[in-house]
PyMOL commands that place a pseudoatom at each C-alpha (Angstrom):
pseudoatom trace, name=CA, resn=UNK, resi=1, chain=A, elem=C, hetatm=0, pos=[-9.132, 34.655, 3.922]
pseudoatom trace, name=CA, resn=UNK, resi=2, chain=A, elem=C, hetatm=0, pos=[-7.944, 37.301, 1.615]
pseudoatom trace, name=CA, resn=UNK, resi=3, chain=A, elem=C, hetatm=0, pos=[-9.283, 39.926, 3.523]
pseudoatom trace, name=CA, resn=UNK, resi=4, chain=A, elem=C, hetatm=0, pos=[-7.561, 38.581, 7.002]
pseudoatom trace, name=CA, resn=UNK, resi=5, chain=A, elem=C, hetatm=0, pos=[-4.309, 38.159, 4.987]
pseudoatom trace, name=CA, resn=UNK, resi=6, chain=A, elem=C, hetatm=0, pos=[-4.509, 41.533, 3.402]
pseudoatom trace, name=CA, resn=UNK, resi=7, chain=A, elem=C, hetatm=0, pos=[-6.085, 43.717, 6.147]
pseudoatom trace, name=CA, resn=UNK, resi=8, chain=A, elem=C, hetatm=0, pos=[-5.276, 42.311, 9.596]
pseudoatom trace, name=CA, resn=UNK, resi=9, chain=A, elem=C, hetatm=0, pos=[-1.798, 40.671, 8.706]
pseudoatom trace, name=CA, resn=UNK, resi=10, chain=A, elem=C, hetatm=0, pos=[-0.708, 42.944, 5.973]
pseudoatom trace, name=CA, resn=UNK, resi=11, chain=A, elem=C, hetatm=0, pos=[0.124, 40.897, 3.354]
pseudoatom trace, name=CA, resn=UNK, resi=12, chain=A, elem=C, hetatm=0, pos=[0.875, 42.549, -0.033]
pseudoatom trace, name=CA, resn=UNK, resi=13, chain=A, elem=C, hetatm=0, pos=[2.097, 39.374, -2.067]
pseudoatom trace, name=CA, resn=UNK, resi=14, chain=A, elem=C, hetatm=0, pos=[0.814, 35.863, -2.221]
pseudoatom trace, name=CA, resn=UNK, resi=15, chain=A, elem=C, hetatm=0, pos=[2.193, 32.748, -3.705]
pseudoatom trace, name=CA, resn=UNK, resi=16, chain=A, elem=C, hetatm=0, pos=[0.462, 29.740, -4.117]
pseudoatom trace, name=CA, resn=UNK, resi=17, chain=A, elem=C, hetatm=0, pos=[2.052, 26.402, -5.129]
pseudoatom trace, name=CA, resn=UNK, resi=18, chain=A, elem=C, hetatm=0, pos=[0.379, 22.987, -5.778]
pseudoatom trace, name=CA, resn=UNK, resi=19, chain=A, elem=C, hetatm=0, pos=[1.522, 19.873, -7.326]
pseudoatom trace, name=CA, resn=UNK, resi=20, chain=A, elem=C, hetatm=0, pos=[-1.945, 18.172, -7.343]
pseudoatom trace, name=CA, resn=UNK, resi=21, chain=A, elem=C, hetatm=0, pos=[-4.768, 20.574, -7.674]
pseudoatom trace, name=CA, resn=UNK, resi=22, chain=A, elem=C, hetatm=0, pos=[-6.701, 20.754, -10.951]
pseudoatom trace, name=CA, resn=UNK, resi=23, chain=A, elem=C, hetatm=0, pos=[-6.744, 23.888, -13.076]
pseudoatom trace, name=CA, resn=UNK, resi=24, chain=A, elem=C, hetatm=0, pos=[-10.589, 24.421, -11.805]
pseudoatom trace, name=CA, resn=UNK, resi=25, chain=A, elem=C, hetatm=0, pos=[-9.375, 24.260, -8.276]
pseudoatom trace, name=CA, resn=UNK, resi=26, chain=A, elem=C, hetatm=0, pos=[-6.412, 26.723, -8.581]
pseudoatom trace, name=CA, resn=UNK, resi=27, chain=A, elem=C, hetatm=0, pos=[-8.401, 29.109, -10.263]
pseudoatom trace, name=CA, resn=UNK, resi=28, chain=A, elem=C, hetatm=0, pos=[-10.931, 29.001, -7.620]
pseudoatom trace, name=CA, resn=UNK, resi=29, chain=A, elem=C, hetatm=0, pos=[-8.539, 29.244, -4.780]
pseudoatom trace, name=CA, resn=UNK, resi=30, chain=A, elem=C, hetatm=0, pos=[-7.121, 32.228, -6.637]
pseudoatom trace, name=CA, resn=UNK, resi=31, chain=A, elem=C, hetatm=0, pos=[-10.527, 33.805, -6.835]
pseudoatom trace, name=CA, resn=UNK, resi=32, chain=A, elem=C, hetatm=0, pos=[-10.875, 33.371, -3.023]
pseudoatom trace, name=CA, resn=UNK, resi=33, chain=A, elem=C, hetatm=0, pos=[-7.777, 34.939, -2.221]
pseudoatom trace, name=CA, resn=UNK, resi=34, chain=A, elem=C, hetatm=0, pos=[-8.650, 38.084, -4.692]
pseudoatom trace, name=CA, resn=UNK, resi=35, chain=A, elem=C, hetatm=0, pos=[-6.127, 37.243, -7.257]
pseudoatom trace, name=CA, resn=UNK, resi=36, chain=A, elem=C, hetatm=0, pos=[-7.242, 38.142, -10.848]
pseudoatom trace, name=CA, resn=UNK, resi=37, chain=A, elem=C, hetatm=0, pos=[-5.838, 37.261, -14.018]
pseudoatom trace, name=CA, resn=UNK, resi=38, chain=A, elem=C, hetatm=0, pos=[-4.657, 40.781, -14.493]
pseudoatom trace, name=CA, resn=UNK, resi=39, chain=A, elem=C, hetatm=0, pos=[-2.661, 40.610, -11.033]
pseudoatom trace, name=CA, resn=UNK, resi=40, chain=A, elem=C, hetatm=0, pos=[-0.549, 37.751, -12.470]
pseudoatom trace, name=CA, resn=UNK, resi=41, chain=A, elem=C, hetatm=0, pos=[-2.355, 34.340, -11.896]
pseudoatom trace, name=CA, resn=UNK, resi=42, chain=A, elem=C, hetatm=0, pos=[-0.327, 31.645, -13.961]
pseudoatom trace, name=CA, resn=UNK, resi=43, chain=A, elem=C, hetatm=0, pos=[-1.509, 28.187, -13.996]
pseudoatom trace, name=CA, resn=UNK, resi=44, chain=A, elem=C, hetatm=0, pos=[0.620, 25.546, -15.436]
pseudoatom trace, name=CA, resn=UNK, resi=45, chain=A, elem=C, hetatm=0, pos=[1.112, 21.912, -15.667]
pseudoatom trace, name=CA, resn=UNK, resi=46, chain=A, elem=C, hetatm=0, pos=[4.429, 20.227, -15.916]
pseudoatom trace, name=CA, resn=UNK, resi=47, chain=A, elem=C, hetatm=0, pos=[5.083, 16.634, -17.165]
pseudoatom trace, name=CA, resn=UNK, resi=48, chain=A, elem=C, hetatm=0, pos=[5.768, 13.845, -14.829]
pseudoatom trace, name=CA, resn=UNK, resi=49, chain=A, elem=C, hetatm=0, pos=[9.502, 13.661, -14.224]
pseudoatom trace, name=CA, resn=UNK, resi=50, chain=A, elem=C, hetatm=0, pos=[11.319, 10.708, -16.087]
pseudoatom trace, name=CA, resn=UNK, resi=51, chain=A, elem=C, hetatm=0, pos=[12.598, 9.212, -12.712]
pseudoatom trace, name=CA, resn=UNK, resi=52, chain=A, elem=C, hetatm=0, pos=[9.016, 8.785, -11.494]
pseudoatom trace, name=CA, resn=UNK, resi=53, chain=A, elem=C, hetatm=0, pos=[6.682, 5.844, -12.063]
pseudoatom trace, name=CA, resn=UNK, resi=54, chain=A, elem=C, hetatm=0, pos=[3.032, 6.579, -11.415]
pseudoatom trace, name=CA, resn=UNK, resi=55, chain=A, elem=C, hetatm=0, pos=[0.673, 3.577, -11.247]
pseudoatom trace, name=CA, resn=UNK, resi=56, chain=A, elem=C, hetatm=0, pos=[-3.068, 3.590, -10.428]
pseudoatom trace, name=CA, resn=UNK, resi=57, chain=A, elem=C, hetatm=0, pos=[-5.451, 0.747, -9.788]
pseudoatom trace, name=CA, resn=UNK, resi=58, chain=A, elem=C, hetatm=0, pos=[-9.158, -0.038, -9.253]
pseudoatom trace, name=CA, resn=UNK, resi=59, chain=A, elem=C, hetatm=0, pos=[-8.455, -3.697, -7.558]
pseudoatom trace, name=CA, resn=UNK, resi=60, chain=A, elem=C, hetatm=0, pos=[-11.210, -5.000, -5.575]
pseudoatom trace, name=CA, resn=UNK, resi=61, chain=A, elem=C, hetatm=0, pos=[-8.515, -6.532, -3.479]
pseudoatom trace, name=CA, resn=UNK, resi=62, chain=A, elem=C, hetatm=0, pos=[-6.389, -3.365, -3.060]
pseudoatom trace, name=CA, resn=UNK, resi=63, chain=A, elem=C, hetatm=0, pos=[-3.887, -4.585, -0.254]
pseudoatom trace, name=CA, resn=UNK, resi=64, chain=A, elem=C, hetatm=0, pos=[-3.174, -7.774, -2.083]
pseudoatom trace, name=CA, resn=UNK, resi=65, chain=A, elem=C, hetatm=0, pos=[-2.914, -5.776, -5.430]
pseudoatom trace, name=CA, resn=UNK, resi=66, chain=A, elem=C, hetatm=0, pos=[-0.415, -3.480, -3.853]
pseudoatom trace, name=CA, resn=UNK, resi=67, chain=A, elem=C, hetatm=0, pos=[1.732, -6.087, -2.444]
pseudoatom trace, name=CA, resn=UNK, resi=68, chain=A, elem=C, hetatm=0, pos=[1.668, -8.034, -5.725]
pseudoatom trace, name=CA, resn=UNK, resi=69, chain=A, elem=C, hetatm=0, pos=[2.594, -4.527, -7.365]
pseudoatom trace, name=CA, resn=UNK, resi=70, chain=A, elem=C, hetatm=0, pos=[5.608, -3.992, -5.505]
pseudoatom trace, name=CA, resn=UNK, resi=71, chain=A, elem=C, hetatm=0, pos=[7.090, -7.433, -5.666]
pseudoatom trace, name=CA, resn=UNK, resi=72, chain=A, elem=C, hetatm=0, pos=[6.472, -7.466, -9.499]
pseudoatom trace, name=CA, resn=UNK, resi=73, chain=A, elem=C, hetatm=0, pos=[9.182, -6.458, -12.262]
pseudoatom trace, name=CA, resn=UNK, resi=74, chain=A, elem=C, hetatm=0, pos=[8.101, -2.689, -12.375]
pseudoatom trace, name=CA, resn=UNK, resi=75, chain=A, elem=C, hetatm=0, pos=[8.522, -1.831, -8.764]
pseudoatom trace, name=CA, resn=UNK, resi=76, chain=A, elem=C, hetatm=0, pos=[10.476, -4.667, -7.287]
pseudoatom trace, name=CA, resn=UNK, resi=77, chain=A, elem=C, hetatm=0, pos=[13.974, -3.321, -8.269]
pseudoatom trace, name=CA, resn=UNK, resi=78, chain=A, elem=C, hetatm=0, pos=[13.463, 0.441, -6.865]
pseudoatom trace, name=CA, resn=UNK, resi=79, chain=A, elem=C, hetatm=0, pos=[15.264, 1.444, -3.922]
pseudoatom trace, name=CA, resn=UNK, resi=80, chain=A, elem=C, hetatm=0, pos=[12.424, 3.663, -2.818]
pseudoatom trace, name=CA, resn=UNK, resi=81, chain=A, elem=C, hetatm=0, pos=[8.709, 4.159, -3.399]
pseudoatom trace, name=CA, resn=UNK, resi=82, chain=A, elem=C, hetatm=0, pos=[5.822, 6.547, -2.392]
pseudoatom trace, name=CA, resn=UNK, resi=83, chain=A, elem=C, hetatm=0, pos=[2.793, 5.057, -1.625]
pseudoatom trace, name=CA, resn=UNK, resi=84, chain=A, elem=C, hetatm=0, pos=[-0.295, 7.822, -1.203]
pseudoatom trace, name=CA, resn=UNK, resi=85, chain=A, elem=C, hetatm=0, pos=[-2.881, 7.173, 1.240]
pseudoatom trace, name=CA, resn=UNK, resi=86, chain=A, elem=C, hetatm=0, pos=[-5.965, 9.427, 1.624]
pseudoatom trace, name=CA, resn=UNK, resi=87, chain=A, elem=C, hetatm=0, pos=[-5.989, 9.350, 5.473]
pseudoatom trace, name=CA, resn=UNK, resi=88, chain=A, elem=C, hetatm=0, pos=[-3.675, 8.923, 8.592]
pseudoatom trace, name=CA, resn=UNK, resi=89, chain=A, elem=C, hetatm=0, pos=[-5.418, 5.681, 9.607]
pseudoatom trace, name=CA, resn=UNK, resi=90, chain=A, elem=C, hetatm=0, pos=[-5.154, 4.128, 6.338]
pseudoatom trace, name=CA, resn=UNK, resi=91, chain=A, elem=C, hetatm=0, pos=[-1.012, 5.290, 6.260]
pseudoatom trace, name=CA, resn=UNK, resi=92, chain=A, elem=C, hetatm=0, pos=[-0.863, 3.573, 9.665]
pseudoatom trace, name=CA, resn=UNK, resi=93, chain=A, elem=C, hetatm=0, pos=[-2.621, 0.254, 8.286]
pseudoatom trace, name=CA, resn=UNK, resi=94, chain=A, elem=C, hetatm=0, pos=[-0.838, 0.137, 4.916]
pseudoatom trace, name=CA, resn=UNK, resi=95, chain=A, elem=C, hetatm=0, pos=[2.595, 0.581, 6.569]
pseudoatom trace, name=CA, resn=UNK, resi=96, chain=A, elem=C, hetatm=0, pos=[1.802, -2.196, 8.889]
pseudoatom trace, name=CA, resn=UNK, resi=97, chain=A, elem=C, hetatm=0, pos=[0.734, -4.437, 6.028]
pseudoatom trace, name=CA, resn=UNK, resi=98, chain=A, elem=C, hetatm=0, pos=[3.910, -3.574, 3.805]
pseudoatom trace, name=CA, resn=UNK, resi=99, chain=A, elem=C, hetatm=0, pos=[6.127, -4.276, 6.902]
pseudoatom trace, name=CA, resn=UNK, resi=100, chain=A, elem=C, hetatm=0, pos=[4.513, -7.573, 7.098]
pseudoatom trace, name=CA, resn=UNK, resi=101, chain=A, elem=C, hetatm=0, pos=[4.254, -8.615, 3.683]
pseudoatom trace, name=CA, resn=UNK, resi=102, chain=A, elem=C, hetatm=0, pos=[7.408, -7.241, 2.573]
pseudoatom trace, name=CA, resn=UNK, resi=103, chain=A, elem=C, hetatm=0, pos=[9.706, -8.500, 5.457]
pseudoatom trace, name=CA, resn=UNK, resi=104, chain=A, elem=C, hetatm=0, pos=[12.723, -10.510, 4.183]
pseudoatom trace, name=CA, resn=UNK, resi=105, chain=A, elem=C, hetatm=0, pos=[11.967, -9.587, 0.304]
pseudoatom trace, name=CA, resn=UNK, resi=106, chain=A, elem=C, hetatm=0, pos=[15.147, -9.031, -1.552]
pseudoatom trace, name=CA, resn=UNK, resi=107, chain=A, elem=C, hetatm=0, pos=[15.343, -6.121, -4.123]
pseudoatom trace, name=CA, resn=UNK, resi=108, chain=A, elem=C, hetatm=0, pos=[15.834, -7.202, -7.666]
pseudoatom trace, name=CA, resn=UNK, resi=109, chain=A, elem=C, hetatm=0, pos=[18.810, -5.493, -9.678]
pseudoatom trace, name=CA, resn=UNK, resi=110, chain=A, elem=C, hetatm=0, pos=[17.845, -2.646, -11.537]
pseudoatom trace, name=CA, resn=UNK, resi=111, chain=A, elem=C, hetatm=0, pos=[18.525, -3.485, -15.237]
for i in range(1, 111): cmd.bond("trace and resi %d" % i, "trace and resi %d" % (i + 1))
show_as sticks, trace
zoom trace
C-alpha cells in the first residue's frame, strides 16, 4: 500500500486518524504505511467527552436487553442515541426491532 501511494500516486504526506483502533493496531498500520517514529507518528488517546454515555453488556438476550436499556432511566430521556452493530444485516435487523418495540414510547424529561 505504501509503495503504491508514494511511488505510483506521488503521495508525500499521509495522515491517519482513528477513533477506535488500539495502540498496537495504529502502530501496525503506521508500519505498513512506512511511517516510523522519527517521521512523526503520534498516537494519543482521548477521554470520552462528557456529553457521551457508553454502555456495553454481555446479556444473553441482547435484543430484550437493548430495548430495556433504551426504555430505562439512563437512556430513556435522551434525544438521540447511537447503537453500533458489527454488520449491515445486523443494523437493519436492530433498526426494525427498535422501530417496533419503541413505537409510541414517550421520551422522559431530562432532569
